[in-house]
Every structure is written in structure tokens, then in C-alpha cells.
DSSP file (Angstrom, degrees, kcal/mol; ACC not computed):
  #  RESIDUE AA STRUCTURE BP1 BP2  ACC     N-H-->O    O-->H-N    N-H-->O    O-->H-N    TCO  KAPPA ALPHA  PHI   PSI    X-CA   Y-CA   Z-CA
    1    1 A M              0   0    0      0, 0.0     2,-0.3     0, 0.0     7,-0.0   0.000 360.0 360.0 360.0 132.4   -2.1   11.1    1.0
    2    2 A A        +     0   0    0      1,-0.2     3,-0.1     5,-0.1     6,-0.0  -0.537 360.0 168.4 -71.7 126.5    0.1   13.7    2.7
    3    3 A K        +     0   0    0     -2,-0.3     2,-0.3     1,-0.2    -1,-0.2   0.571  67.5  40.7-111.0 -17.6   -1.6   17.0    3.1
    4    4 A K  S >> S-     0   0    0      1,-0.1     4,-1.0     0, 0.0     3,-0.9  -0.916  88.1-112.4-128.7 156.0    0.9   18.7    5.4
    5    5 A S  H 3> S+     0   0    0     -2,-0.3     4,-0.8     1,-0.3     3,-0.5   0.847 115.5  55.6 -60.1 -35.6    4.7   18.5    5.4
    6    6 A G  H 3> S+     0   0    0      1,-0.2     4,-0.8     2,-0.2    -1,-0.3   0.801 100.9  59.4 -66.5 -28.7    4.9   16.5    8.6
    7    7 A Q  H <> S+     0   0    0     -3,-0.9     4,-1.9     1,-0.2     3,-0.4   0.827  94.7  63.5 -69.4 -31.1    2.6   13.8    7.2
    8    8 A F  H  X S+     0   0    0     -4,-1.0     4,-3.0    -3,-0.5    -1,-0.2   0.894  98.6  54.9 -60.7 -39.9    5.1   13.2    4.3
    9    9 A A  H  < S+     0   0    0     -4,-0.8    -1,-0.2     1,-0.2    -2,-0.2   0.834 108.1  49.7 -63.1 -32.4    7.7   12.0    6.9
   10   10 A I  H  < S+     0   0    0     -4,-0.8    -1,-0.2    -3,-0.4    -2,-0.2   0.889 117.9  38.6 -71.7 -40.0    5.2    9.5    8.2
   11   11 A L  H  < S+     0   0    0     -4,-1.9     2,-1.6     1,-0.2    -2,-0.2   0.854 104.4  68.0 -79.6 -36.8    4.3    8.1    4.8
   12   12 A D  S  < S+     0   0    0     -4,-3.0     2,-0.3    -5,-0.2    -1,-0.2  -0.505  78.4 101.0 -92.3  69.8    7.7    8.2    3.2
   13   13 A R  S >  S-     0   0    0     -2,-1.6     3,-2.2    -3,-0.2     4,-0.1  -0.965  83.4-103.9-146.7 160.4    9.5    5.4    5.1
   14   14 A W  G >  S+     0   0    0     -2,-0.3     3,-1.6     1,-0.3    -1,-0.0   0.799 114.8  65.2 -59.7 -31.0   10.4    1.8    4.5
   15   15 A E  G 3  S+     0   0    0      1,-0.3    -1,-0.3    65,-0.0    66,-0.3   0.652 110.8  38.3 -66.5 -12.5    7.6    0.5    6.8
   16   16 A N  G <  S+     0   0    0     -3,-2.2     2,-0.4    -5,-0.1    -1,-0.3   0.139 103.3  88.8-121.8  16.9    5.1    2.0    4.3
   17   17 A M    <   +     0   0    0     -3,-1.6     2,-0.3    -4,-0.1    -5,-0.0  -0.956  38.7 161.5-125.9 136.9    6.8    1.3    1.0
   18   18 A I        -     0   0    0     -2,-0.4     2,-0.7    51,-0.1    51,-0.2  -0.970  37.0-120.2-140.3 155.3    6.8   -1.7   -1.4
   19   19 A Y  E     -A   68   0A   0     49,-2.3    49,-2.6    -2,-0.3     2,-0.3  -0.879  36.2-178.0 -98.7 117.3    7.8   -2.0   -5.0
   20   20 A I  E     -A   67   0A   0     -2,-0.7    47,-0.2    47,-0.2    46,-0.0  -0.737  35.2 -82.6-112.5 164.0    4.9   -3.0   -7.2
   21   21 A D     >  -     0   0    0     45,-1.5     4,-2.2    -2,-0.3     5,-0.2  -0.215  40.7-114.7 -62.6 153.8    4.7   -3.7  -10.9
   22   22 A G  H  > S+     0   0    0      1,-0.2     4,-2.5     2,-0.2     5,-0.2   0.848 109.8  56.9 -60.6 -39.5    4.3   -0.8  -13.2
   23   23 A K  H  > S+     0   0    0      1,-0.2     4,-2.0     2,-0.2    -1,-0.2   0.951 113.1  38.7 -60.6 -51.1    0.9   -1.7  -14.5
   24   24 A N  H  > S+     0   0    0      2,-0.2     4,-2.2     1,-0.2    -1,-0.2   0.834 112.7  57.0 -72.5 -30.6   -0.8   -1.8  -11.1
   25   25 A H  H  X S+     0   0    0     -4,-2.2     4,-2.8     2,-0.2     5,-0.3   0.927 108.4  48.5 -60.9 -43.3    1.2    1.2   -9.9
   26   26 A D  H  X S+     0   0    0     -4,-2.5     4,-3.0     2,-0.2     5,-0.3   0.906 108.6  53.4 -63.0 -42.1   -0.2    3.2  -12.9
   27   27 A I  H  X S+     0   0    0     -4,-2.0     4,-1.0     1,-0.2     6,-0.3   0.934 114.4  41.6 -58.6 -46.4   -3.8    2.0  -12.1
   28   28 A I  H  <>S+     0   0    0     -4,-2.2     5,-1.6     1,-0.2     4,-0.3   0.952 120.8  40.1 -67.4 -49.9   -3.5    3.2   -8.5
   29   29 A S  H ><5S+     0   0    0     -4,-2.8     3,-1.0     1,-0.2    -2,-0.2   0.875 113.1  52.2 -73.3 -36.8   -1.7    6.5   -9.2
   30   30 A Q  H 3<5S+     0   0    0     -4,-3.0    -1,-0.2    -5,-0.3    -2,-0.2   0.740 108.5  51.8 -73.5 -21.1   -3.7    7.5  -12.3
   31   31 A T  T 3<5S-     0   0    0     -4,-1.0    -1,-0.3    -5,-0.3    -2,-0.2   0.470 114.6-117.7 -90.0  -1.9   -7.0    7.0  -10.6
   32   32 A G  T < 5 +     0   0    0     -3,-1.0     2,-0.6    -4,-0.3    -3,-0.2   0.594  61.2 152.1  79.2  10.1   -5.8    9.3   -7.7
   33   33 A K      < +     0   0    0     -5,-1.6    -1,-0.3    -6,-0.3    -2,-0.1  -0.650   5.2 155.9 -77.8 119.5   -6.1    6.4   -5.2
   34   34 A K        +     0   0    0     -2,-0.6     2,-0.8     1,-0.2    -1,-0.2   0.609  52.0  73.1-117.5 -21.1   -3.6    7.1   -2.4
   35   35 A N        +     0   0    0    -34,-0.0    15,-2.1     2,-0.0     2,-0.4  -0.855  62.4 171.8-106.2 105.2   -5.0    5.3    0.6
   36   36 A I  E     -C   49   0B   0     -2,-0.8     2,-0.5    13,-0.2    13,-0.2  -0.919  30.3-132.8-120.1 135.7   -4.5    1.6    0.1
   37   37 A I  E     -C   48   0B   0     11,-3.4    11,-2.4    -2,-0.4     2,-0.5  -0.766  23.3-150.3 -87.0 127.4   -5.1   -1.2    2.6
   38   38 A L  E     +C   47   0B   0     -2,-0.5     2,-0.3     9,-0.2     9,-0.2  -0.848  23.7 162.9-100.8 128.8   -2.1   -3.7    2.7
   39   39 A S  E     -C   46   0B   0      7,-2.0     7,-3.1    -2,-0.5     2,-0.4  -0.974  23.7-135.5-141.9 160.0   -2.7   -7.3    3.5
   40   40 A F  E     -C   45   0B   0     -2,-0.3     2,-0.4     5,-0.2     5,-0.2  -0.885  14.5-170.7-120.6 145.2   -0.6  -10.5    3.0
   41   41 A N  E >  S-C   44   0B   0      3,-2.3     3,-1.9    -2,-0.4     2,-0.4  -0.876  80.2 -55.7-128.6  96.7   -1.3  -14.0    1.8
   42   42 A R  T 3  S-     0   0    0     -2,-0.4    -1,-0.0     1,-0.3     0, 0.0  -0.575 119.9 -25.6  58.8-120.7    1.9  -15.8    2.7
   43   43 A D  T 3  S+     0   0    0     -2,-0.4    -1,-0.3    -3,-0.1     2,-0.1   0.561 122.0  95.8 -95.7  -8.5    4.5  -13.7    0.8
   44   44 A N  E <   -C   41   0B   0     -3,-1.9    -3,-2.3    19,-0.1     2,-0.4  -0.375  67.8-136.4 -77.4 162.3    2.0  -12.4   -1.8
   45   45 A V  E     -CD  40  61B   0     16,-2.4    16,-3.4    -5,-0.2     2,-0.5  -0.944  10.8-157.4-127.1 139.9    0.3   -9.0   -1.2
   46   46 A K  E     -CD  39  60B   0     -7,-3.1    -7,-2.0    -2,-0.4     2,-0.5  -0.977   9.0-162.4-114.0 129.5   -3.3   -7.8   -1.6
   47   47 A L  E     -CD  38  59B   0     12,-3.0    12,-2.7    -2,-0.5     2,-0.4  -0.955  12.1-173.1-111.1 121.4   -3.8   -4.1   -2.1
   48   48 A S  E     -C   37   0B   0    -11,-2.4   -11,-3.4    -2,-0.5     2,-0.3  -0.906  29.0-109.8-119.2 144.2   -7.4   -2.9   -1.5
   49   49 A D  E     -C   36   0B   0      7,-0.5   -13,-0.2    -2,-0.4     6,-0.1  -0.557  20.0-157.1 -71.9 126.8   -8.9    0.5   -2.0
   50   50 A Y        +     0   0    0    -15,-2.1    -1,-0.1    -2,-0.3   -14,-0.1   0.727  64.4  94.8 -76.7 -24.4   -9.6    2.3    1.3
   51   51 A S        -     0   0    0    -16,-0.4     5,-0.1     1,-0.1    -2,-0.0  -0.254  64.2-149.7 -71.1 157.6  -12.3    4.6   -0.2
   52   52 A V  S    S+     0   0    0      2,-0.1     2,-0.4     3,-0.1     3,-0.3   0.585  79.3  67.0-100.9 -14.1  -16.0    3.7   -0.1
   53   53 A V  S    S-     0   0    0      1,-0.2    -2,-0.1     0, 0.0    -1,-0.0  -0.900 114.3  -2.4-110.8 136.8  -16.9    5.5   -3.3
   54   54 A N  S    S-     0   0    0     -2,-0.4    -1,-0.2     1,-0.2    -3,-0.1   0.916  86.9-163.3  53.2  49.3  -15.7    4.4   -6.7
   55   55 A K        -     0   0    0     -3,-0.3    -1,-0.2     1,-0.1    -3,-0.1  -0.340  12.9-130.5 -66.1 140.4  -13.6    1.6   -5.2
   56   56 A L        -     0   0    0      1,-0.1    -7,-0.5    -5,-0.1     3,-0.1  -0.587  33.2-100.9 -78.6 151.4  -10.9   -0.1   -7.3
   57   57 A P        -     0   0    0      0, 0.0    -1,-0.1     0, 0.0   -10,-0.0  -0.386  52.2 -84.3 -65.6 155.6  -11.0   -3.9   -7.4
   58   58 A D        -     0   0    0    -10,-0.1     2,-0.5     1,-0.1   -10,-0.2  -0.287  39.9-139.6 -58.9 146.4   -8.4   -5.5   -5.2
   59   59 A I  E     -D   47   0B   0    -12,-2.7   -12,-3.0    -3,-0.1     2,-0.6  -0.961  12.3-159.7-112.3 120.2   -5.0   -5.9   -6.7
   60   60 A N  E     -D   46   0B   0     -2,-0.5     2,-0.4   -14,-0.2   -14,-0.2  -0.898   8.6-166.4-104.5 121.3   -3.2   -9.2   -5.9
   61   61 A E  E     -D   45   0B   0    -16,-3.4   -16,-2.4    -2,-0.6     2,-0.5  -0.905  14.4-137.2-112.9 132.7    0.5   -9.1   -6.3
   62   62 A V    >>> -     0   0    0     -2,-0.4     4,-3.2   -18,-0.2     3,-1.7  -0.766  32.2-108.5 -91.0 127.1    2.7  -12.2   -6.5
   63   63 A Y  B 345S+b   67   0A   0     -2,-0.5     5,-0.2     1,-0.3   -19,-0.1  -0.271  99.2   3.7 -57.1 134.2    5.9  -11.9   -4.5
   64   64 A K  T 345S+     0   0    0      3,-2.6    -1,-0.3     1,-0.1     4,-0.1   0.281 130.5  61.3  69.6  -6.6    9.1  -11.6   -6.6
   65   65 A T  T <45S+     0   0    0     -3,-1.7    -2,-0.2     2,-0.2    -1,-0.1   0.770 126.8   2.0-105.1 -51.5    7.0  -11.5   -9.8
   66   66 A D  T  <5S+     0   0    0     -4,-3.2   -45,-1.5     1,-0.2     2,-0.3   0.571 130.7  37.2-110.3 -16.1    4.8   -8.4   -9.3
   67   67 A I  E   < -Ab  20  63A   0     -5,-1.4    -3,-2.6   -47,-0.2     2,-0.4  -0.990  56.8-158.2-145.6 144.9    6.1   -7.1   -6.0
   68   68 A L  E     +A   19   0A   0    -49,-2.6   -49,-2.3    -2,-0.3     2,-0.3  -0.994  34.9 118.3-127.9 132.9    9.3   -6.7   -4.0
   69   69 A Y        -     0   0    0     -2,-0.4   -51,-0.1   -51,-0.2    -5,-0.1  -0.933  65.9 -87.5-170.8 172.9    9.7   -6.3   -0.3
   70   70 A N    >   -     0   0    0     -2,-0.3     3,-2.3     1,-0.1     4,-0.1  -0.854  29.4-155.3 -97.5 109.2   11.3   -8.1    2.6
   71   71 A P  G >  S+     0   0    0      0, 0.0     3,-1.8     0, 0.0     4,-0.2   0.720  88.1  73.9 -57.5 -22.4    8.7  -10.7    4.0
   72   72 A I  G 3  S+     0   0    0      1,-0.3     3,-0.4     2,-0.1    -2,-0.0   0.810  96.2  51.9 -58.2 -27.9   10.4  -10.6    7.4
   73   73 A H  G <> S+     0   0    0     -3,-2.3     4,-2.5     1,-0.2    -1,-0.3   0.215  72.3 112.9 -96.7  14.3    8.8   -7.2    7.9
   74   74 A Q  H <> S+     0   0    0     -3,-1.8     4,-2.8     1,-0.2     5,-0.3   0.909  76.2  52.0 -53.5 -46.4    5.2   -8.1    7.1
   75   75 A G  H  > S+     0   0    0     -3,-0.4     4,-2.3    -4,-0.2    -1,-0.2   0.928 113.3  41.5 -59.5 -49.3    4.0   -7.5   10.6
   76   76 A I  H  > S+     0   0    0      2,-0.2     4,-2.5     1,-0.2    -1,-0.2   0.859 115.1  52.2 -69.7 -33.8    5.5   -4.0   11.0
   77   77 A M  H  X S+     0   0    0     -4,-2.5     4,-2.3     2,-0.2    -2,-0.2   0.930 111.7  45.4 -66.9 -44.0    4.4   -3.1    7.5
   78   78 A Q  H  X S+     0   0    0     -4,-2.8     4,-2.3    -5,-0.2    -2,-0.2   0.899 114.5  48.5 -66.9 -39.4    0.8   -4.1    8.0
   79   79 A Q  H  X S+     0   0    0     -4,-2.3     4,-2.6    -5,-0.3    -2,-0.2   0.910 111.2  50.1 -66.7 -42.0    0.7   -2.4   11.4
   80   80 A T  H  X S+     0   0    0     -4,-2.5     4,-2.5     2,-0.2    -2,-0.2   0.923 111.0  49.7 -60.9 -44.1    2.2    0.8   10.0
   81   81 A N  H  X S+     0   0    0     -4,-2.3     4,-2.4   -66,-0.3    -2,-0.2   0.926 112.4  47.3 -59.9 -46.0   -0.4    0.7    7.2
   82   82 A A  H  X S+     0   0    0     -4,-2.3     4,-2.0     1,-0.2    -2,-0.2   0.897 112.0  50.2 -64.1 -40.5   -3.3    0.2    9.6
   83   83 A D  H  X S+     0   0    0     -4,-2.6     4,-1.1     2,-0.2    -2,-0.2   0.910 111.3  48.1 -63.9 -43.0   -2.0    3.0   11.9
   84   84 A I  H >< S+     0   0    0     -4,-2.5     3,-0.6     1,-0.2     4,-0.2   0.933 113.2  47.2 -64.3 -46.1   -1.7    5.5    9.0
   85   85 A L  H >< S+     0   0    0     -4,-2.4     3,-1.2     1,-0.2    -1,-0.2   0.844 107.6  57.1 -66.1 -32.5   -5.2    4.7    7.7
   86   86 A A  H 3< S+     0   0    0     -4,-2.0    -1,-0.2     1,-0.2    -2,-0.2   0.778 103.5  55.0 -67.2 -25.9   -6.6    5.0   11.2
   87   87 A D  T <<        0   0    0     -4,-1.1    -1,-0.2    -3,-0.6    -2,-0.2   0.433 360.0 360.0 -87.9   0.4   -5.3    8.5   11.4
   88   88 A L    <         0   0    0     -3,-1.2    -1,-0.2    -4,-0.2    -2,-0.1   0.507 360.0 360.0 -69.7 360.0   -7.0    9.7    8.2
């Protein structure tokens, strides 16, 4: 979660963005969970809660059904996610 204006620029870029279904987006945003671990299973995506307290269950999204992104960019997206979480 961005706490300073410079952090927003790091978070708000394509390497850190995916389109997920509304139901799971609501679950993540309404619970205040902002730090999510991104992982891939072929083109499908698993979103895991980064927090250690009151963890949400993993969210598994099916490509083109629940989630949209360009699979060609999986490597850079996963690395960007890991880099951002490492800087928390």
C-alpha cells in the first residue's frame, strides 16, 4: 500500500496490475488487504495474502475467465511483485 506519493508511482504501473473478477476484487479491497503475493500456474493466477495475521485464503483466478493480463509478461510481473513486497 502506498504511504508516500513516490510509492504510488512504483505501484501504479502495468508490471504491478492485473484485472481480476469483481467478487475477488471486493474481497481483497473490503478487507483492507493491499499487499498480495502474485504467483502463476500456467496462465492462471494465485493471489496470496502477504500478511501473517488474519490471512485471507488464497484466491485462484482462471485466465480469461476471472482474470485478464498478458501471459508473456508473467516473469516481469512476478519479479515486480516480489521486489515491491521485499521493500515493505
